C-alpha positions, 0 to 999 in steps of 0.5 A: 498526507494524513494517515490513521493507523490502527493497531500499534504492535511492532509493525504498526508502531514502526509504520507510524514513526516512519511516516511521521519522520517523512513529514506526514500527519499520523494518528496512531490508534490502539485499545491498549493505553500502554501502547499508545503512550509508548508512541504518542510523543513520536507521532502527530496524535495517539488515540486509545479506543476499541476499533471494533466498536462502530461508535468509537471508530466514528469519532476518528477524523475518517473523512480527513484521512487520505489513508487508513491502515489496519495493522491489527495482527493477533486478533483476527476477529478485531482485524476483520471487524475493524476493516468492515467498519471502515469499509462501511464508513467509505474511507478514501483508501483502506489498507488492511493487514492479513496474518493468515490465508483465511484472514486474507480471504475474508478481507478480500471479500470485504473489499479493500484497496490493498492487503499487506503481510508484515511477515513479508515486508518491513514497516519501513519499506512499506512506508517508502512504498506509500510515498509514491502514488502508483507504486505496488512494491519496491526493493532498495538496492542502495541509497540512490537506486531501487527496483520499483513495481509501478502501475502503468499510467493510463497515458502509456496504455497501448504504447510500446516500450520503444515509443515511450523511451523510458531510458531516454526520457526518464533515465529508467530501465524497464526490467520486465512487465507483470500482467494481472490475470483474473482468478477466483478465490476460495469463496468465488470472489475474483482477484488479480494474480500476477504473471511475469512476462520475463525478458521484454523487448522494445516492441512489448506493448503495455496494457491496462492494469500492467505493472512495470518493473523499473530500475532507477532513482525513486525520484525518476520513477515518480516523474515517470508515473505521476498523473500530472506529467 
């Protein structure tokens, strides 16, 4: 996949190098040439430009990128403006960092595909999460096993845990299900709030927008939630 990562602080730099090590094409962007020079030899390309400048941003290969991630932290104004410019340019998938509750509210109002909080998760963990389509979050228990939150594939909507047979078919255990309830933020914009069901049974029926909490090997999770299966 092709990633553009804007903001080469500690989180952005680690995310760039982690995704590159996984075999992805990564363009790292920052307005500080020193930061670009520090990472350019470890990623596909390093670019120095001001991402709050509309004309400068349009020189990036936005249409070719599968995911654009705004990792700007301290400068909230630049983070919000960069996110707005990218939204205006209709990138395929837009992920933006929120460094405060106010920052998160504004970014939610702009409308992005995902909001990340580096204070709550490491760049390496987030890079692994990006590897599997449909994964919401993950926690690595060992080299081979993880607990992974994944969106329920459309083909499972309306079916029960027993009918799908996660353990027999995919060698996975379903620990619980998270329901996404619609709430309203401070400016009246709707958003989804997670609610954990707790202990589930074989007759638990899955609904649209549910999130499965699965235990097993990441490869088995990928086989389970892949739209191609």
